[in-house]
VOTORVEX-252725 format. One line per field, with one value per residue: residue number from 1; residue in one letter; chain; x negated, y, z of N, C-alpha, C in turn. Coordinates in steps of 0.02 Angstrom, whole numbers. Example, Ala and Ser with C-alpha at 12.3 -4.5 7.8 and 13.67 -1.06 7.14 Angstrom:
2
pos c(1 2)
code c(A S)
unit c(A A)
n.east c(-660 -642)
n.north c(-284 -112)
n.up c(390 354)
ca.east c(-615 -684)
ca.north c(-225 -53)
ca.up c(390 357)
c.east c(-660 -645)
c.north c(-165 2)
c.up c(390 394)
***
This chain:
282
pos c(1 2 3 4 5 6 7 8 9 10 11 12 13 14 15 16 17 18 19 20 21 22 23 24 25 26 27 28 29 30 31 32 33 34 35 36 37 38 39 40 41 42 43 44 45 46 47 48 49 50 51 52 53 54 55 56 57 58 59 60 61 62 63 64 65 66 67 68 69 70 71 72 73 74 75 76 77 78 79 80 81 82 83 84 85 86 87 88 89 90 91 92 93 94 95 96 97 98 99 100 101 102 103 104 105 106 107 108 109 110 111 112 113 114 115 116 117 118 119 120 121 122 123 124 125 126 127 128 129 130 131 132 133 134 135 136 137 138 139 140 141 142 143 144 145 146 147 148 149 150 151 152 153 154 155 156 157 158 159 160 161 162 163 164 165 166 167 168 169 170 171 172 173 174 175 176 177 178 179 180 181 182 183 184 185 186 187 188 189 190 191 192 193 194 195 196 197 198 199 200 201 202 203 204 205 206 207 208 209 210 211 212 213 214 215 216 217 218 219 220 221 222 223 224 225 226 227 228 229 230 231 232 233 234 235 236 237 238 239 240 241 242 243 244 245 246 247 248 249 250 251 252 253 254 255 256 257 258 259 260 261 262 263 264 265 266 267 268 269 270 271 272 273 274 275 276 277 278 279 280 281 282)
code c(X X X X X X X X X X X X X X X X X X X X X X X X X X X X X X X X X X X X X X X X X X X X X X X X X X X X X X X X X X X X X X X X X X X X X X X X X X X X X X X X X X X X X X X X X X X X X X X X X X X X X X X X X X X X X X X X X X X X X X X X X X X X X X X X X X X X X X X X X X X X X X X X X X X X X X X X X X X X X X X X X X X X X X X X X X X X X X X X X X X X X X X X X X X X X X X X X X X X X X X X X X X X X X X X X X X X X X X X X X X X X X X X X X X X X X X X X X X X X X X X X X X X X X X X X X X X X X X X X X X X X X X X X X X X X X X X X X X X X X X X X X)
unit c(A A A A A A A A A A A A A A A A A A A A A A A A A A A A A A A A A A A A A A A A A A A A A A A A A A A A A A A A A A A A A A A A A A A A A A A A A A A A A A A A A A A A A A A A A A A A A A A A A A A A A A A A A A A A A A A A A A A A A A A A A A A A A A A A A A A A A A A A A A A A A A A A A A A A A A A A A A A A A A A A A A A A A A A A A A A A A A A A A A A A A A A A A A A A A A A A A A A A A A A A A A A A A A A A A A A A A A A A A A A A A A A A A A A A A A A A A A A A A A A A A A A A A A A A A A A A A A A A A A A A A A A A A A A A A A A A A A A A A A A A A A)
n.east c(-6411 -6317 -6287 -6396 -6347 -6239 -6283 -6364 -6276 -6198 -6310 -6322 -6191 -6217 -6316 -6245 -6132 -6247 -6295 -6180 -6131 -6255 -6258 -6140 -6170 -6275 -6184 -6112 -6207 -6264 -6140 -6133 -6263 -6217 -6107 -6165 -6259 -6186 -6064 -5982 -5887 -5795 -5657 -5583 -5581 -5535 -5381 -5356 -5271 -5258 -5416 -5463 -5370 -5412 -5553 -5541 -5481 -5596 -5689 -5797 -5923 -6015 -6037 -6016 -5964 -5846 -5674 -5689 -5796 -5925 -6065 -6110 -6212 -6348 -6486 -6461 -6391 -6248 -6114 -6168 -6134 -6098 -6154 -6196 -6139 -6216 -6169 -6240 -6230 -6284 -6367 -6506 -6565 -6543 -6622 -6628 -6591 -6708 -6788 -6741 -6741 -6857 -6913 -6827 -6841 -6935 -6877 -6766 -6771 -6859 -6740 -6648 -6722 -6723 -6619 -6526 -6431 -6311 -6274 -6201 -6208 -6184 -6201 -6203 -6180 -6192 -6246 -6277 -6272 -6373 -6473 -6560 -6555 -6449 -6500 -6448 -6335 -6402 -6496 -6428 -6345 -6450 -6472 -6353 -6362 -6477 -6421 -6335 -6399 -6528 -6524 -6618 -6720 -6680 -6664 -6819 -6812 -6725 -6824 -6920 -6877 -6836 -6969 -7088 -7160 -7103 -6976 -6862 -6862 -6739 -6709 -6820 -6815 -6875 -6870 -6841 -6887 -6818 -6908 -6979 -6901 -6896 -7034 -7033 -6938 -6993 -7110 -7075 -7021 -6936 -6911 -6962 -6868 -6751 -6756 -6793 -6658 -6573 -6576 -6497 -6371 -6244 -6166 -6140 -5995 -5943 -6006 -5984 -5854 -5835 -5912 -5827 -5711 -5762 -5794 -5668 -5623 -5563 -5612 -5736 -5801 -5901 -5895 -6011 -6063 -5987 -5905 -5921 -6082 -6233 -6385 -6265 -6221 -6141 -6086 -6018 -5911 -5883 -5946 -6104 -6167 -6291 -6327 -6431 -6552 -6721 -6816 -6927 -6869 -6777 -6794 -6784 -6671 -6569 -6582 -6558 -6414 -6365 -6377 -6516 -6647 -6799 -6923 -6860 -6832 -6848 -6843 -6751 -6703 -6624 -6487 -6400 -6335 -6194 -6133 -6021 -5910 -5920 -5934 -6042 -6152 -6185)
n.north c(3704 3694 3819 3840 3723 3774 3884 3837 3759 3881 3937 3831 3840 3981 3959 3869 3957 4049 3959 3927 4054 4085 3982 4013 4145 4081 4021 4129 4184 4090 4101 4226 4217 4132 4192 4287 4217 4139 4221 4213 4108 4172 4189 4305 4369 4464 4426 4367 4439 4550 4591 4606 4683 4805 4808 4848 4980 5058 5174 5210 5122 5019 5033 4901 4830 4689 4633 4555 4590 4563 4588 4577 4537 4549 4501 4602 4686 4670 4541 4400 4280 4123 4048 4012 4069 4102 4135 4215 4222 4303 4365 4475 4452 4308 4189 4053 4096 4149 4050 3977 4056 4097 3973 3931 4068 4102 4015 4061 4172 4162 4106 4212 4314 4268 4263 4142 4127 4211 4323 4351 4432 4444 4543 4517 4572 4503 4483 4569 4595 4513 4620 4767 4884 4891 4807 4728 4777 4868 4842 4756 4866 4936 4826 4809 4936 4939 4850 4893 5007 4974 4834 4743 4706 4655 4535 4518 4612 4558 4441 4517 4557 4450 4382 4277 4366 4490 4501 4502 4454 4350 4303 4360 4517 4638 4819 4892 5016 5130 5165 5069 4964 5033 5031 4887 4880 4955 4876 4770 4821 4923 5079 5223 5327 5271 5180 5256 5318 5224 5181 5272 5258 5240 5132 5072 5065 4991 4876 4849 4801 4720 4603 4560 4527 4411 4338 4293 4200 4058 3973 3979 3903 3781 3626 3531 3599 3646 3740 3932 3967 4053 4029 4052 3965 3959 3912 3939 3966 3857 3769 3746 3600 3569 3470 3314 3365 3415 3555 3585 3526 3594 3667 3595 3527 3613 3665 3525 3537 3628 3585 3605 3566 3545 3591 3692 3798 3980 3964 4075 4034 3939 3868 3818 3660 3663 3787 3903 3885 3763 3613 3615 3468 3405)
n.up c(6575 6512 6460 6370 6271 6232 6153 6068 5999 5946 5859 5763 5693 5650 5571 5477 5419 5352 5251 5182 5134 5077 4956 4891 4843 4770 4677 4631 4547 4450 4377 4321 4253 4143 4076 4038 3934 3876 3815 3719 3750 3839 3932 3927 3794 3641 3568 3409 3305 3380 3379 3247 3187 3260 3207 3072 3077 3094 3021 2995 2921 2846 2657 2572 2673 2705 2750 2862 2929 2883 2770 2605 2512 2373 2272 2164 2208 2198 2193 2157 1978 1988 2071 2254 2391 2547 2718 2863 3022 3148 3296 3350 3480 3478 3547 3475 3355 3308 3306 3214 3104 3073 3019 2918 2849 2737 2630 2610 2565 2443 2381 2362 2294 2185 2130 2166 2249 2343 2483 2621 2771 2951 3061 3242 3422 3538 3643 3716 3843 3914 3895 3931 3853 3773 3663 3564 3499 3443 3366 3278 3221 3138 3066 2978 2921 2829 2752 2679 2606 2572 2514 2460 2529 2651 2685 2713 2816 2924 2943 3011 3124 3192 3221 3271 3439 3427 3423 3578 3733 3769 3905 3990 3994 3913 3871 3720 3599 3487 3388 3385 3328 3191 3157 3116 3008 2910 2905 2815 2717 2699 2653 2731 2761 2759 2860 2971 2971 2988 3130 3184 3251 3162 3136 3254 3309 3221 3219 3371 3345 3227 3302 3416 3336 3247 3364 3376 3290 3261 3131 3141 3244 3272 3276 3316 3434 3503 3505 3451 3414 3390 3288 3158 3001 2859 2688 2555 2622 2723 2858 2878 2930 3030 3117 3159 3131 3120 3179 3072 2964 2918 2805 2694 2695 2684 2537 2488 2534 2477 2336 2262 2188 2258 2186 2107 2165 2166 2065 1933 1839 1844 1951 2085 2121 2210 2175 2144 2220 2278 2383 2515 2546 2720)
ca.east c(-6424 -6224 -6298 -6456 -6324 -6191 -6318 -6368 -6192 -6183 -6344 -6279 -6138 -6231 -6338 -6196 -6115 -6258 -6291 -6116 -6149 -6295 -6220 -6091 -6195 -6309 -6154 -6092 -6258 -6262 -6082 -6162 -6302 -6180 -6069 -6224 -6288 -6119 -5982 -5919 -5829 -5765 -5588 -5547 -5577 -5459 -5336 -5382 -5258 -5295 -5474 -5442 -5338 -5463 -5592 -5498 -5472 -5672 -5704 -5885 -5937 -6078 -5995 -6026 -5931 -5780 -5636 -5710 -5875 -5999 -6094 -6114 -6267 -6373 -6557 -6451 -6346 -6190 -6103 -6175 -6075 -6108 -6200 -6154 -6132 -6206 -6166 -6281 -6211 -6340 -6375 -6560 -6574 -6553 -6696 -6625 -6586 -6774 -6819 -6718 -6741 -6945 -6930 -6790 -6837 -6970 -6831 -6689 -6807 -6855 -6678 -6625 -6754 -6735 -6537 -6505 -6391 -6274 -6282 -6150 -6233 -6138 -6241 -6172 -6200 -6154 -6301 -6307 -6267 -6438 -6534 -6536 -6519 -6400 -6533 -6419 -6293 -6433 -6537 -6379 -6338 -6507 -6485 -6312 -6385 -6512 -6402 -6306 -6437 -6598 -6532 -6681 -6779 -6633 -6679 -6875 -6805 -6708 -6876 -6975 -6844 -6832 -7020 -7115 -7207 -7089 -6918 -6876 -6844 -6662 -6714 -6854 -6776 -6907 -6844 -6857 -6860 -6816 -6959 -7028 -6862 -6893 -7075 -7023 -6907 -7046 -7169 -7027 -7041 -6891 -6951 -6952 -6819 -6689 -6785 -6772 -6592 -6568 -6552 -6455 -6314 -6203 -6130 -6131 -5936 -5903 -6035 -5947 -5773 -5852 -5925 -5771 -5667 -5794 -5792 -5603 -5599 -5570 -5638 -5818 -5810 -5943 -5879 -6064 -6106 -5923 -5873 -5951 -6141 -6256 -6369 -6210 -6238 -6091 -6090 -5948 -5855 -5901 -5991 -6167 -6194 -6397 -6328 -6479 -6611 -6767 -6831 -6960 -6834 -6700 -6779 -6774 -6596 -6536 -6603 -6521 -6349 -6344 -6393 -6560 -6699 -6856 -6963 -6822 -6842 -6871 -6834 -6699 -6660 -6586 -6430 -6402 -6269 -6164 -6111 -5980 -5834 -5922 -5924 -6101 -6176 -6209)
ca.north c(3664 3711 3883 3809 3696 3826 3939 3780 3755 3930 3939 3783 3876 4029 3923 3850 4022 4073 3908 3937 4130 4069 3947 4060 4195 4071 4004 4176 4225 4067 4116 4275 4199 4092 4237 4323 4196 4110 4266 4217 4063 4220 4195 4389 4396 4465 4386 4355 4484 4619 4613 4606 4763 4856 4805 4888 5038 5092 5201 5209 5043 4996 5016 4836 4788 4661 4654 4515 4600 4531 4616 4526 4561 4502 4549 4640 4735 4653 4463 4353 4220 4040 4040 3985 4122 4097 4186 4208 4234 4323 4404 4493 4430 4252 4146 4006 4139 4175 3994 3939 4108 4082 3901 3964 4139 4100 3969 4111 4236 4134 4104 4265 4334 4241 4268 4083 4139 4292 4328 4391 4441 4476 4551 4528 4578 4464 4460 4659 4588 4507 4677 4840 4960 4863 4786 4678 4816 4937 4799 4740 4922 4966 4781 4839 5007 4915 4802 4948 5051 4941 4756 4696 4712 4646 4467 4510 4638 4509 4415 4548 4575 4390 4341 4277 4407 4546 4472 4515 4395 4340 4297 4393 4547 4729 4871 4883 5073 5136 5179 4990 4937 5070 5007 4823 4882 4978 4809 4733 4868 4971 5168 5290 5376 5229 5142 5305 5326 5147 5164 5350 5236 5268 5091 5057 5051 4949 4828 4809 4790 4669 4553 4548 4489 4359 4281 4262 4168 3993 3953 3991 3854 3738 3585 3512 3639 3636 3822 3972 3992 4065 4035 3987 3963 3943 3898 3935 3964 3782 3770 3711 3583 3552 3391 3309 3393 3435 3623 3590 3485 3650 3717 3536 3516 3684 3638 3475 3541 3675 3538 3627 3522 3573 3605 3743 3852 4043 3982 4119 3997 3868 3873 3773 3649 3672 3819 3970 3868 3685 3600 3594 3423 3420)
ca.up c(6530 6487 6433 6308 6239 6184 6122 6008 5960 5896 5814 5698 5672 5615 5510 5417 5387 5300 5214 5131 5092 4997 4896 4854 4810 4693 4628 4576 4496 4391 4339 4280 4185 4106 4058 3991 3893 3819 3821 3663 3779 3884 3924 3919 3743 3637 3502 3336 3273 3396 3356 3175 3178 3297 3159 3013 3102 3101 2969 2986 2906 2773 2596 2554 2707 2704 2811 2912 2970 2828 2716 2546 2448 2317 2227 2108 2246 2193 2188 2070 1972 1982 2125 2318 2456 2622 2779 2897 3089 3201 3355 3361 3535 3514 3548 3428 3280 3294 3294 3161 3053 3066 2971 2857 2805 2677 2596 2604 2533 2381 2344 2378 2263 2125 2108 2163 2302 2364 2551 2678 2830 2979 3124 3303 3481 3619 3711 3749 3936 3928 3911 3963 3812 3696 3604 3499 3463 3397 3309 3224 3175 3081 2993 2943 2864 2785 2703 2643 2592 2532 2520 2424 2596 2709 2719 2740 2882 2962 2960 3050 3209 3240 3211 3372 3469 3421 3458 3634 3769 3811 3988 4035 3949 3917 3823 3646 3571 3401 3358 3375 3280 3135 3105 3074 2958 2865 2875 2787 2632 2684 2646 2787 2757 2781 2914 3032 3001 3024 3206 3198 3287 3126 3135 3324 3358 3173 3256 3419 3327 3220 3346 3452 3283 3263 3422 3401 3218 3246 3099 3156 3300 3280 3315 3337 3480 3537 3507 3417 3431 3334 3217 3111 2930 2816 2635 2522 2677 2747 2920 2863 2995 3044 3136 3214 3092 3159 3145 3006 2905 2886 2718 2639 2727 2648 2476 2492 2549 2413 2266 2225 2192 2289 2133 2065 2224 2152 1976 1910 1783 1871 1978 2135 2106 2238 2130 2186 2263 2310 2453 2546 2606 2772)
c.east c(-6351 -6256 -6350 -6397 -6264 -6227 -6331 -6317 -6191 -6234 -6341 -6247 -6145 -6282 -6301 -6174 -6169 -6271 -6238 -6123 -6216 -6290 -6170 -6127 -6250 -6244 -6108 -6141 -6280 -6185 -6094 -6213 -6257 -6125 -6121 -6244 -6237 -6062 -5938 -5881 -5781 -5685 -5540 -5545 -5529 -5434 -5375 -5351 -5267 -5358 -5486 -5419 -5386 -5534 -5584 -5498 -5526 -5690 -5779 -5906 -5978 -6006 -5990 -5996 -5879 -5757 -5663 -5788 -5928 -6010 -6131 -6161 -6312 -6452 -6539 -6401 -6263 -6189 -6122 -6147 -6110 -6148 -6184 -6175 -6149 -6208 -6199 -6255 -6256 -6346 -6461 -6581 -6576 -6592 -6677 -6609 -6655 -6790 -6797 -6741 -6848 -6960 -6881 -6817 -6871 -6923 -6778 -6720 -6823 -6779 -6656 -6645 -6751 -6659 -6495 -6456 -6362 -6271 -6229 -6186 -6191 -6185 -6209 -6216 -6159 -6194 -6318 -6325 -6329 -6493 -6513 -6522 -6490 -6440 -6503 -6378 -6341 -6467 -6502 -6349 -6382 -6506 -6416 -6326 -6429 -6481 -6358 -6368 -6512 -6581 -6582 -6720 -6715 -6658 -6764 -6860 -6786 -6768 -6918 -6943 -6850 -6915 -7049 -7168 -7170 -7011 -6916 -6833 -6771 -6657 -6771 -6863 -6836 -6882 -6882 -6844 -6849 -6854 -6985 -6965 -6880 -6968 -7081 -6973 -6962 -7095 -7118 -7025 -6988 -6933 -6945 -6898 -6752 -6701 -6756 -6693 -6538 -6543 -6530 -6392 -6244 -6159 -6117 -6068 -5921 -5949 -6005 -5868 -5787 -5863 -5853 -5723 -5697 -5795 -5727 -5593 -5623 -5605 -5708 -5828 -5843 -5925 -5949 -6091 -6042 -5898 -5930 -6009 -6171 -6336 -6312 -6210 -6157 -6099 -6019 -5893 -5846 -5946 -6046 -6203 -6263 -6393 -6402 -6559 -6645 -6776 -6877 -6923 -6791 -6727 -6775 -6690 -6552 -6539 -6548 -6427 -6316 -6358 -6455 -6635 -6765 -6917 -6929 -6823 -6864 -6863 -6764 -6661 -6610 -6556 -6412 -6330 -6206 -6117 -6075 -5925 -5859 -5933 -6003 -6103 -6194 -6298)
c.north c(3676 3787 3884 3751 3735 3866 3888 3785 3834 3966 3892 3801 3935 4002 3902 3894 4039 4038 3922 3990 4116 4047 3961 4123 4164 4044 4057 4209 4163 4061 4155 4272 4164 4134 4279 4297 4168 4156 4253 4163 4110 4204 4265 4404 4410 4441 4401 4418 4550 4662 4622 4673 4802 4867 4860 4970 5092 5098 5211 5151 5069 4995 4961 4804 4743 4682 4599 4524 4588 4576 4585 4581 4529 4546 4582 4679 4709 4566 4437 4318 4174 4025 4030 4057 4083 4144 4169 4240 4250 4364 4423 4473 4369 4208 4082 4023 4145 4123 3971 3992 4087 4031 3911 4012 4128 4073 4035 4158 4209 4123 4153 4320 4345 4232 4189 4085 4199 4265 4338 4387 4466 4464 4555 4539 4538 4475 4529 4654 4565 4564 4737 4926 4939 4862 4770 4733 4863 4903 4776 4793 4930 4886 4805 4893 4991 4871 4841 4982 5016 4865 4721 4682 4685 4579 4468 4561 4594 4467 4449 4556 4516 4362 4348 4336 4486 4537 4472 4447 4397 4346 4334 4463 4632 4746 4891 4963 5067 5116 5098 4941 4966 5029 4932 4828 4906 4913 4772 4748 4914 5035 5189 5304 5344 5185 5177 5306 5263 5144 5242 5311 5241 5199 5045 5024 4999 4882 4785 4783 4726 4587 4526 4512 4424 4299 4246 4206 4091 3936 3943 3937 3798 3659 3535 3550 3659 3701 3859 3979 4004 4045 4003 4016 3952 3968 3890 3914 3890 3810 3728 3678 3545 3484 3366 3324 3419 3522 3634 3556 3531 3652 3645 3518 3561 3688 3589 3487 3598 3635 3587 3592 3574 3620 3675 3806 3913 4022 4022 4082 3947 3879 3819 3730 3636 3733 3890 3949 3786 3678 3575 3513 3428 3401)
c.up c(6477 6434 6352 6252 6197 6137 6056 5973 5905 5843 5757 5654 5609 5540 5444 5384 5330 5252 5157 5077 5037 4941 4871 4806 4735 4646 4563 4515 4432 4347 4292 4242 4126 4056 4022 3940 3835 3830 3766 3682 3838 3874 3926 3824 3686 3572 3451 3288 3312 3374 3271 3165 3207 3242 3090 3011 3110 3045 2957 2989 2861 2714 2570 2609 2683 2755 2878 2979 2943 2796 2652 2501 2414 2296 2189 2137 2243 2192 2131 2060 1968 2008 2205 2352 2527 2648 2823 2972 3140 3243 3361 3431 3543 3510 3478 3366 3267 3287 3224 3097 3027 3034 2913 2816 2750 2618 2570 2561 2463 2341 2331 2323 2186 2115 2126 2216 2302 2430 2592 2756 2908 3071 3179 3364 3513 3660 3724 3830 3958 3924 3935 3926 3746 3640 3552 3457 3403 3343 3264 3199 3127 3040 2954 2894 2821 2729 2672 2576 2547 2567 2500 2475 2641 2739 2761 2820 2929 2986 3020 3135 3239 3243 3300 3399 3452 3457 3535 3675 3804 3894 4012 3977 3949 3846 3783 3600 3511 3375 3337 3303 3199 3104 3094 3026 2885 2855 2822 2705 2634 2698 2715 2789 2806 2837 2977 3046 3005 3091 3236 3259 3232 3127 3197 3334 3292 3210 3321 3394 3289 3257 3400 3384 3290 3297 3436 3335 3259 3211 3094 3234 3282 3316 3369 3385 3507 3539 3443 3452 3385 3338 3201 3057 2913 2747 2588 2568 2710 2807 2876 2936 2977 3068 3184 3162 3143 3120 3083 2946 2863 2811 2673 2625 2659 2582 2479 2478 2491 2322 2216 2240 2211 2225 2095 2115 2171 2071 1961 1862 1798 1936 2037 2123 2128 2197 2169 2241 2307 2373 2480 2563 2668 2776)
***
């Protein structure tokens, strides 16, 4: 009986040790998922000063890129006067970016094509950890290349990368080769040579450096979401707060924010009331 009791005690101790180990493993796994899903909150992000300096040292960058990692473009290829500038911060693997773009892209396309807005694209790649083939960096570099060489088709290309059925899953990732990215670019109207060159990796280092700097910028931390998160829109350098708006309401909310009646969407003769420097309404 004593031997049976001692064996029972040993078994309970072993089960307790296993339970502690399993709990620790699960906790570490959850931490790993958190780091992959929300890397912008990682404590080891470089300081703004050092990441900015690193970005400026990247010589191979789009010719129309600015010092902050944005690429300014319009339907005419240069900054238009008298209209607002909408900055778009997007990671091609971000599921929320896909959801918002599928709703907003048609409106953005019409605003862009009519010359009613300038756009500044900030393609970033903080979700590479969620993929096995650095998809975020590769797709972002392709967007950057098209932004330089074929800006008229950039909004459409962003839409094809983020469309449902193509955008890879962040949580159930499957590799996406360069040929598929090229095909999406061509579907958006990008010519074949530009589409193929976009996946050459020419701007990979610039994407990496601009991502690090973007994550360090305090002015991009959205109080609605407790920090930096994508998708992020800024209108004339003011964060566009989506508040509690539902997805189907975002197109109308955007037009209201820039002061453009819905009836004038796509009308080249009407400019948004917010102008090039005004503060958008939430």
